[in-house]
HTML snippet that shows the backbone in 3Dmol.js (N, CA, C, O; Angstrom):
<script src="https://3Dmol.org/build/3Dmol-min.js"></script>
<div id="view" style="width:600px;height:400px;position:relative"></div>
<script>
const pdb = `
ATOM      1  N   MET A   1    -140.859 162.936  73.458  1.00  0.00           N
ATOM      2  CA  MET A   1    -140.859 161.363  73.851  1.00  0.00           C
ATOM      3  C   MET A   1    -140.336 160.792  72.689  1.00  0.00           C
ATOM      4  O   MET A   1    -140.578 161.343  71.615  1.00  0.00           O
ATOM      5  N   THR A   2    -139.554 159.621  72.732  1.00  0.00           N
ATOM      6  CA  THR A   2    -138.511 158.592  71.888  1.00  0.00           C
ATOM      7  C   THR A   2    -139.950 158.083  71.270  1.00  0.00           C
ATOM      8  O   THR A   2    -141.043 158.193  71.826  1.00  0.00           O
ATOM      9  N   TYR A   3    -139.718 157.581  70.163  1.00  0.00           N
ATOM     10  CA  TYR A   3    -140.278 156.369  69.606  1.00  0.00           C
ATOM     11  C   TYR A   3    -139.820 154.637  69.803  1.00  0.00           C
ATOM     12  O   TYR A   3    -140.304 153.750  69.100  1.00  0.00           O
ATOM     13  N   ASP A   4    -138.681 154.369  71.027  1.00  0.00           N
ATOM     14  CA  ASP A   4    -138.739 153.494  71.242  1.00  0.00           C
ATOM     15  C   ASP A   4    -139.569 152.919  71.650  1.00  0.00           C
ATOM     16  O   ASP A   4    -140.003 151.916  71.084  1.00  0.00           O
ATOM     17  N   ARG A   5    -140.132 153.473  72.974  1.00  0.00           N
ATOM     18  CA  ARG A   5    -141.060 152.537  73.592  1.00  0.00           C
ATOM     19  C   ARG A   5    -142.181 152.691  73.316  1.00  0.00           C
ATOM     20  O   ARG A   5    -142.917 152.014  74.035  1.00  0.00           O
ATOM     21  N   LEU A   6    -142.766 153.375  72.474  1.00  0.00           N
ATOM     22  CA  LEU A   6    -143.961 153.585  71.946  1.00  0.00           C
ATOM     23  C   LEU A   6    -144.305 152.288  71.119  1.00  0.00           C
ATOM     24  O   LEU A   6    -143.523 151.671  70.396  1.00  0.00           O
ATOM     25  N   VAL A   7    -146.256 151.857  71.484  1.00  0.00           N
ATOM     26  CA  VAL A   7    -146.213 150.498  71.014  1.00  0.00           C
ATOM     27  C   VAL A   7    -147.335 150.836  69.762  1.00  0.00           C
ATOM     28  O   VAL A   7    -148.468 150.807  70.243  1.00  0.00           O
ATOM     29  N   CYS A   8    -147.348 151.086  68.585  1.00  0.00           N
ATOM     30  CA  CYS A   8    -148.087 150.953  67.531  1.00  0.00           C
ATOM     31  C   CYS A   8    -149.590 150.155  67.604  1.00  0.00           C
ATOM     32  O   CYS A   8    -149.591 148.927  67.526  1.00  0.00           O
ATOM     33  N   ALA A   9    -150.555 150.716  67.720  1.00  0.00           N
ATOM     34  CA  ALA A   9    -152.176 150.235  67.660  1.00  0.00           C
ATOM     35  C   ALA A   9    -152.720 149.637  66.449  1.00  0.00           C
ATOM     36  O   ALA A   9    -153.905 149.318  66.361  1.00  0.00           O
ATOM     37  N   ASN A  10    -151.508 149.414  65.114  1.00  0.00           N
ATOM     38  CA  ASN A  10    -152.298 148.963  64.051  1.00  0.00           C
ATOM     39  C   ASN A  10    -151.584 147.393  64.040  1.00  0.00           C
ATOM     40  O   ASN A  10    -152.355 146.483  63.734  1.00  0.00           O
ATOM     41  N   CYS A  11    -149.939 146.964  64.404  1.00  0.00           N
ATOM     42  CA  CYS A  11    -149.606 145.547  64.992  1.00  0.00           C
ATOM     43  C   CYS A  11    -149.153 145.169  66.014  1.00  0.00           C
ATOM     44  O   CYS A  11    -148.729 144.014  66.054  1.00  0.00           O
ATOM     45  N   ALA A  12    -149.082 146.079  67.288  1.00  0.00           N
ATOM     46  CA  ALA A  12    -148.953 146.070  68.420  1.00  0.00           C
ATOM     47  C   ALA A  12    -147.520 145.597  68.687  1.00  0.00           C
ATOM     48  O   ALA A  12    -147.015 144.830  69.507  1.00  0.00           O
ATOM     49  N   ALA A  13    -147.065 146.339  67.693  1.00  0.00           N
ATOM     50  CA  ALA A  13    -145.170 146.093  67.831  1.00  0.00           C
ATOM     51  C   ALA A  13    -144.635 147.130  67.889  1.00  0.00           C
ATOM     52  O   ALA A  13    -145.061 148.173  67.392  1.00  0.00           O
ATOM     53  N   PRO A  14    -143.102 146.917  68.824  1.00  0.00           N
ATOM     54  CA  PRO A  14    -142.600 148.524  69.094  1.00  0.00           C
ATOM     55  C   PRO A  14    -142.566 149.491  67.852  1.00  0.00           C
ATOM     56  O   PRO A  14    -142.151 149.028  66.790  1.00  0.00           O
ATOM     57  N   VAL A  15    -142.931 150.663  67.908  1.00  0.00           N
ATOM     58  CA  VAL A  15    -142.687 151.444  66.630  1.00  0.00           C
ATOM     59  C   VAL A  15    -140.964 151.990  66.347  1.00  0.00           C
ATOM     60  O   VAL A  15    -140.536 152.809  65.535  1.00  0.00           O
ATOM     61  N   SER A  16    -140.501 151.457  67.009  1.00  0.00           N
ATOM     62  CA  SER A  16    -139.023 151.174  66.681  1.00  0.00           C
ATOM     63  C   SER A  16    -138.480 150.464  65.836  1.00  0.00           C
ATOM     64  O   SER A  16    -137.446 150.762  65.238  1.00  0.00           O
ATOM     65  N   GLU A  17    -139.207 149.313  65.681  1.00  0.00           N
ATOM     66  CA  GLU A  17    -139.654 148.096  65.056  1.00  0.00           C
ATOM     67  C   GLU A  17    -139.558 148.140  63.326  1.00  0.00           C
ATOM     68  O   GLU A  17    -139.022 147.457  62.452  1.00  0.00           O
ATOM     69  N   GLY A  18    -140.484 149.469  63.399  1.00  0.00           N
ATOM     70  CA  GLY A  18    -140.984 149.480  61.819  1.00  0.00           C
ATOM     71  C   GLY A  18    -141.577 148.683  60.434  1.00  0.00           C
ATOM     72  O   GLY A  18    -141.627 148.839  59.214  1.00  0.00           O
ATOM     73  N   ARG A  19    -142.222 147.179  62.078  1.00  0.00           N
ATOM     74  CA  ARG A  19    -142.518 146.601  61.334  1.00  0.00           C
ATOM     75  C   ARG A  19    -143.934 146.327  60.355  1.00  0.00           C
ATOM     76  O   ARG A  19    -144.115 145.277  59.738  1.00  0.00           O
ATOM     77  N   CYS A  20    -145.228 147.917  60.352  1.00  0.00           N
ATOM     78  CA  CYS A  20    -145.799 147.648  59.774  1.00  0.00           C
ATOM     79  C   CYS A  20    -145.957 148.946  58.893  1.00  0.00           C
ATOM     80  O   CYS A  20    -144.928 149.450  59.343  1.00  0.00           O
ATOM     81  N   PRO A  21    -146.476 150.039  57.870  1.00  0.00           N
ATOM     82  CA  PRO A  21    -146.830 150.735  57.494  1.00  0.00           C
ATOM     83  C   PRO A  21    -146.979 151.890  58.490  1.00  0.00           C
ATOM     84  O   PRO A  21    -146.093 152.743  58.466  1.00  0.00           O
ATOM     85  N   VAL A  22    -147.714 151.990  59.126  1.00  0.00           N
ATOM     86  CA  VAL A  22    -148.262 152.758  59.982  1.00  0.00           C
ATOM     87  C   VAL A  22    -146.709 152.993  61.098  1.00  0.00           C
ATOM     88  O   VAL A  22    -146.009 154.006  61.115  1.00  0.00           O
ATOM     89  N   CYS A  23    -146.553 152.012  61.750  1.00  0.00           N
ATOM     90  CA  CYS A  23    -144.850 152.163  62.163  1.00  0.00           C
ATOM     91  C   CYS A  23    -143.896 153.148  61.607  1.00  0.00           C
ATOM     92  O   CYS A  23    -143.365 154.101  62.176  1.00  0.00           O
ATOM     93  N   ARG A  24    -143.777 152.732  60.375  1.00  0.00           N
ATOM     94  CA  ARG A  24    -142.609 153.597  59.792  1.00  0.00           C
ATOM     95  C   ARG A  24    -142.745 154.932  59.871  1.00  0.00           C
ATOM     96  O   ARG A  24    -142.024 155.798  60.367  1.00  0.00           O
ATOM     97  N   ALA A  25    -143.998 154.979  59.189  1.00  0.00           N
ATOM     98  CA  ALA A  25    -144.798 156.487  59.249  1.00  0.00           C
ATOM     99  C   ALA A  25    -144.500 157.341  60.264  1.00  0.00           C
ATOM    100  O   ALA A  25    -143.943 158.418  60.047  1.00  0.00           O
ATOM    101  N   ASN A  26    -144.988 156.768  61.954  1.00  0.00           N
ATOM    102  CA  ASN A  26    -144.782 157.339  62.774  1.00  0.00           C
ATOM    103  C   ASN A  26    -143.875 158.032  63.227  1.00  0.00           C
ATOM    104  O   ASN A  26    -143.876 159.129  63.785  1.00  0.00           O
ATOM    105  N   ARG A  27    -142.089 156.433  62.610  1.00  0.00           N
ATOM    106  CA  ARG A  27    -141.404 157.197  63.495  1.00  0.00           C
ATOM    107  C   ARG A  27    -139.755 157.901  62.553  1.00  0.00           C
ATOM    108  O   ARG A  27    -138.608 158.057  62.971  1.00  0.00           O
ATOM    109  N   GLU A  28    -140.531 158.228  60.875  1.00  0.00           N
ATOM    110  CA  GLU A  28    -140.305 158.816  60.362  1.00  0.00           C
ATOM    111  C   GLU A  28    -140.387 160.025  61.018  1.00  0.00           C
ATOM    112  O   GLU A  28    -139.408 160.762  61.135  1.00  0.00           O
ATOM    113  N   ARG A  29    -141.567 160.309  61.492  1.00  0.00           N
ATOM    114  CA  ARG A  29    -142.553 161.547  61.845  1.00  0.00           C
ATOM    115  C   ARG A  29    -141.577 162.467  63.051  1.00  0.00           C
ATOM    116  O   ARG A  29    -141.163 163.617  63.197  1.00  0.00           O
ATOM    117  N   LEU A  30    -141.525 161.069  63.811  1.00  0.00           N
ATOM    118  CA  LEU A  30    -140.992 161.637  65.318  1.00  0.00           C
ATOM    119  C   LEU A  30    -139.672 162.003  65.739  1.00  0.00           C
ATOM    120  O   LEU A  30    -139.172 162.832  66.499  1.00  0.00           O
ATOM    121  N   GLN A  31    -139.025 160.461  64.453  1.00  0.00           N
ATOM    122  CA  GLN A  31    -137.145 161.146  64.415  1.00  0.00           C
ATOM    123  C   GLN A  31    -137.356 163.306  63.460  1.00  0.00           C
ATOM    124  O   GLN A  31    -136.450 164.115  63.662  1.00  0.00           O
ATOM    125  N   GLN A  32    -138.102 163.546  62.943  1.00  0.00           N
ATOM    126  CA  GLN A  32    -138.481 164.283  62.151  1.00  0.00           C
ATOM    127  C   GLN A  32    -139.065 165.712  62.919  1.00  0.00           C
ATOM    128  O   GLN A  32    -138.903 166.830  62.429  1.00  0.00           O
ATOM    129  N   GLU A  33    -139.489 165.556  63.694  1.00  0.00           N
ATOM    130  CA  GLU A  33    -140.482 165.988  64.435  1.00  0.00           C
ATOM    131  C   GLU A  33    -139.905 167.887  65.265  1.00  0.00           C
ATOM    132  O   GLU A  33    -140.523 168.948  65.352  1.00  0.00           O
ATOM    133  N   SER A  34    -138.420 167.451  65.723  1.00  0.00           N
ATOM    134  CA  SER A  34    -138.583 168.651  67.186  1.00  0.00           C
ATOM    135  C   SER A  34    -136.707 168.307  66.628  1.00  0.00           C
ATOM    136  O   SER A  34    -136.162 167.372  66.042  1.00  0.00           O
ATOM    137  N   PHE A  35    -136.235 169.618  67.197  1.00  0.00           N
ATOM    138  CA  PHE A  35    -134.671 169.965  66.928  1.00  0.00           C
ATOM    139  C   PHE A  35    -134.561 169.622  68.459  1.00  0.00           C
ATOM    140  O   PHE A  35    -133.597 168.858  68.498  1.00  0.00           O
ATOM    141  N   LEU A  36    -135.003 169.768  69.660  1.00  0.00           N
ATOM    142  CA  LEU A  36    -134.330 169.665  70.849  1.00  0.00           C
ATOM    143  C   LEU A  36    -135.131 168.230  71.167  1.00  0.00           C
ATOM    144  O   LEU A  36    -134.680 167.495  72.045  1.00  0.00           O
ATOM    145  N   GLY A  37    -136.234 167.887  70.487  1.00  0.00           N
ATOM    146  CA  GLY A  37    -136.578 166.345  71.088  1.00  0.00           C
ATOM    147  C   GLY A  37    -135.687 165.350  71.046  1.00  0.00           C
ATOM    148  O   GLY A  37    -136.113 164.299  71.525  1.00  0.00           O
ATOM    149  N   GLY A  38    -133.986 165.309  70.406  1.00  0.00           N
ATOM    150  CA  GLY A  38    -133.336 164.810  70.325  1.00  0.00           C
ATOM    151  C   GLY A  38    -132.211 164.811  70.979  1.00  0.00           C
ATOM    152  O   GLY A  38    -131.362 163.920  71.010  1.00  0.00           O
ATOM    153  N   LEU A  39    -132.211 166.012  71.601  1.00  0.00           N
ATOM    154  CA  LEU A  39    -131.403 166.032  72.691  1.00  0.00           C
ATOM    155  C   LEU A  39    -131.299 165.487  73.986  1.00  0.00           C
ATOM    156  O   LEU A  39    -132.322 165.438  74.669  1.00  0.00           O
ATOM    157  N   ASN A  40    -130.226 165.067  74.438  1.00  0.00           N
ATOM    158  CA  ASN A  40    -130.677 164.132  76.284  1.00  0.00           C
ATOM    159  C   ASN A  40    -131.191 165.176  76.829  1.00  0.00           C
ATOM    160  O   ASN A  40    -131.368 166.212  76.189  1.00  0.00           O
ATOM    161  N   PRO A  41    -131.553 165.019  78.304  1.00  0.00           N
ATOM    162  CA  PRO A  41    -131.580 166.093  78.951  1.00  0.00           C
ATOM    163  C   PRO A  41    -130.497 166.447  79.729  1.00  0.00           C
ATOM    164  O   PRO A  41    -130.777 167.362  80.503  1.00  0.00           O
ATOM    165  N   MET A  42    -129.424 166.073  79.797  1.00  0.00           N
ATOM    166  CA  MET A  42    -127.936 166.591  80.397  1.00  0.00           C
ATOM    167  C   MET A  42    -127.619 167.631  79.154  1.00  0.00           C
ATOM    168  O   MET A  42    -126.679 168.419  79.261  1.00  0.00           O
ATOM    169  N   ALA A  43    -128.049 167.615  78.539  1.00  0.00           N
ATOM    170  CA  ALA A  43    -127.259 168.728  76.462  1.00  0.00           C
ATOM    171  C   ALA A  43    -127.883 169.290  77.182  1.00  0.00           C
ATOM    172  O   ALA A  43    -127.181 169.868  78.012  1.00  0.00           O
ATOM    173  N   LEU A  44    -129.327 169.496  77.363  1.00  0.00           N
ATOM    174  CA  LEU A  44    -130.323 170.556  77.804  1.00  0.00           C
ATOM    175  C   LEU A  44    -129.965 171.689  78.988  1.00  0.00           C
ATOM    176  O   LEU A  44    -130.122 172.905  79.098  1.00  0.00           O
ATOM    177  N   ILE A  45    -129.393 170.616  79.816  1.00  0.00           N
ATOM    178  CA  ILE A  45    -128.912 171.297  81.369  1.00  0.00           C
ATOM    179  C   ILE A  45    -127.881 172.278  80.541  1.00  0.00           C
ATOM    180  O   ILE A  45    -127.957 173.499  80.400  1.00  0.00           O
ATOM    181  N   ALA A  46    -126.986 171.449  80.084  1.00  0.00           N
ATOM    182  CA  ALA A  46    -125.769 172.113  79.679  1.00  0.00           C
ATOM    183  C   ALA A  46    -125.592 173.461  79.125  1.00  0.00           C
ATOM    184  O   ALA A  46    -124.828 174.337  79.529  1.00  0.00           O
ATOM    185  N   MET A  47    -126.920 173.517  77.530  1.00  0.00           N
ATOM    186  CA  MET A  47    -127.033 174.591  77.183  1.00  0.00           C
ATOM    187  C   MET A  47    -128.020 175.858  78.100  1.00  0.00           C
ATOM    188  O   MET A  47    -128.222 177.065  77.969  1.00  0.00           O
ATOM    189  N   LEU A  48    -128.395 174.922  78.924  1.00  0.00           N
ATOM    190  CA  LEU A  48    -129.079 176.292  79.753  1.00  0.00           C
ATOM    191  C   LEU A  48    -127.900 176.864  80.944  1.00  0.00           C
ATOM    192  O   LEU A  48    -127.747 178.083  81.029  1.00  0.00           O
ATOM    193  N   VAL A  49    -127.167 176.034  81.757  1.00  0.00           N
ATOM    194  CA  VAL A  49    -126.211 176.751  82.208  1.00  0.00           C
ATOM    195  C   VAL A  49    -124.961 177.504  81.213  1.00  0.00           C
ATOM    196  O   VAL A  49    -124.717 178.682  81.474  1.00  0.00           O
ATOM    197  N   VAL A  50    -124.179 176.839  80.086  1.00  0.00           N
ATOM    198  CA  VAL A  50    -123.696 178.215  79.207  1.00  0.00           C
ATOM    199  C   VAL A  50    -124.520 179.848  78.663  1.00  0.00           C
ATOM    200  O   VAL A  50    -124.017 180.932  78.369  1.00  0.00           O
ATOM    201  N   LEU A  51    -126.275 179.279  78.721  1.00  0.00           N
ATOM    202  CA  LEU A  51    -126.673 180.212  78.411  1.00  0.00           C
ATOM    203  C   LEU A  51    -126.740 181.293  79.757  1.00  0.00           C
ATOM    204  O   LEU A  51    -126.533 182.378  79.214  1.00  0.00           O
ATOM    205  N   ILE A  52    -126.919 181.553  81.202  1.00  0.00           N
ATOM    206  CA  ILE A  52    -127.119 181.623  81.553  1.00  0.00           C
ATOM    207  C   ILE A  52    -125.438 182.459  82.249  1.00  0.00           C
ATOM    208  O   ILE A  52    -125.338 183.568  82.776  1.00  0.00           O
ATOM    209  N   ALA A  53    -124.468 181.557  82.017  1.00  0.00           N
ATOM    210  CA  ALA A  53    -123.499 182.239  82.411  1.00  0.00           C
ATOM    211  C   ALA A  53    -122.870 183.491  81.659  1.00  0.00           C
ATOM    212  O   ALA A  53    -122.247 184.455  82.103  1.00  0.00           O
ATOM    213  N   ALA A  54    -123.436 182.971  79.723  1.00  0.00           N
ATOM    214  CA  ALA A  54    -123.799 183.966  78.874  1.00  0.00           C
ATOM    215  C   ALA A  54    -123.963 185.201  79.383  1.00  0.00           C
ATOM    216  O   ALA A  54    -123.045 186.011  79.517  1.00  0.00           O
ATOM    217  N   VAL A  55    -125.379 185.432  79.749  1.00  0.00           N
ATOM    218  CA  VAL A  55    -126.570 186.733  80.391  1.00  0.00           C
ATOM    219  C   VAL A  55    -125.547 187.340  81.667  1.00  0.00           C
ATOM    220  O   VAL A  55    -125.478 188.539  81.936  1.00  0.00           O
ATOM    221  N   ALA A  56    -124.737 186.206  82.421  1.00  0.00           N
ATOM    222  CA  ALA A  56    -124.266 186.541  84.278  1.00  0.00           C
ATOM    223  C   ALA A  56    -123.113 187.867  83.563  1.00  0.00           C
ATOM    224  O   ALA A  56    -123.193 189.095  83.593  1.00  0.00           O
ATOM    225  N   LEU A  57    -122.132 186.975  82.984  1.00  0.00           N
ATOM    226  CA  LEU A  57    -121.614 187.854  81.719  1.00  0.00           C
ATOM    227  C   LEU A  57    -121.559 189.039  81.529  1.00  0.00           C
ATOM    228  O   LEU A  57    -120.736 189.684  82.178  1.00  0.00           O
ATOM    229  N   LEU A  58    -122.613 189.852  80.364  1.00  0.00           N
ATOM    230  CA  LEU A  58    -122.455 189.990  80.146  1.00  0.00           C
ATOM    231  C   LEU A  58    -123.294 191.360  81.001  1.00  0.00           C
ATOM    232  O   LEU A  58    -122.912 192.527  80.910  1.00  0.00           O
ATOM    233  N   ALA A  59    -123.980 191.099  81.470  1.00  0.00           N
ATOM    234  CA  ALA A  59    -125.064 191.965  82.681  1.00  0.00           C
ATOM    235  C   ALA A  59    -123.722 192.814  83.577  1.00  0.00           C
ATOM    236  O   ALA A  59    -123.727 194.025  83.801  1.00  0.00           O
ATOM    237  N   HIS A  60    -122.441 191.690  84.071  1.00  0.00           N
ATOM    238  CA  HIS A  60    -121.406 192.107  84.670  1.00  0.00           C
ATOM    239  C   HIS A  60    -120.774 193.320  83.893  1.00  0.00           C
ATOM    240  O   HIS A  60    -120.784 194.446  84.391  1.00  0.00           O
ATOM    241  N   GLN A  61    -120.184 193.045  82.574  1.00  0.00           N
ATOM    242  CA  GLN A  61    -119.809 194.258  81.403  1.00  0.00           C
ATOM    243  C   GLN A  61    -120.317 195.258  81.902  1.00  0.00           C
ATOM    244  O   GLN A  61    -119.725 196.185  82.456  1.00  0.00           O
ATOM    245  N   THR A  62    -121.579 195.114  81.717  1.00  0.00           N
ATOM    246  CA  THR A  62    -121.681 196.750  81.381  1.00  0.00           C
ATOM    247  C   THR A  62    -122.349 197.084  82.684  1.00  0.00           C
ATOM    248  O   THR A  62    -123.328 197.829  82.647  1.00  0.00           O
ATOM    249  N   VAL A  63    -121.898 196.582  83.901  1.00  0.00           N
ATOM    250  CA  VAL A  63    -122.616 197.439  84.935  1.00  0.00           C
ATOM    251  C   VAL A  63    -120.935 198.549  85.397  1.00  0.00           C
ATOM    252  O   VAL A  63    -120.997 199.440  86.244  1.00  0.00           O
TER     253      VAL A  63
END
`;
const viewer = $3Dmol.createViewer("view");
viewer.addModel(pdb, "pdb");
viewer.setStyle({}, {cartoon: {color: "spectrum"}});
viewer.zoomTo();
viewer.render();
</script>
């Protein structure tokens, strides 16, 4: 989930604006939380296609 769609329970403002300390802390945590979370879905699909192609190529070469 991206923080640009979250609303802070403390100040009722979007977390992405960072109006209060709670917003800023959660925004920082979400930015650092995951490596793949920052990639868009098309990038993940492209990585999956490349991985499948590499496995298929390796399997074909060993036969």
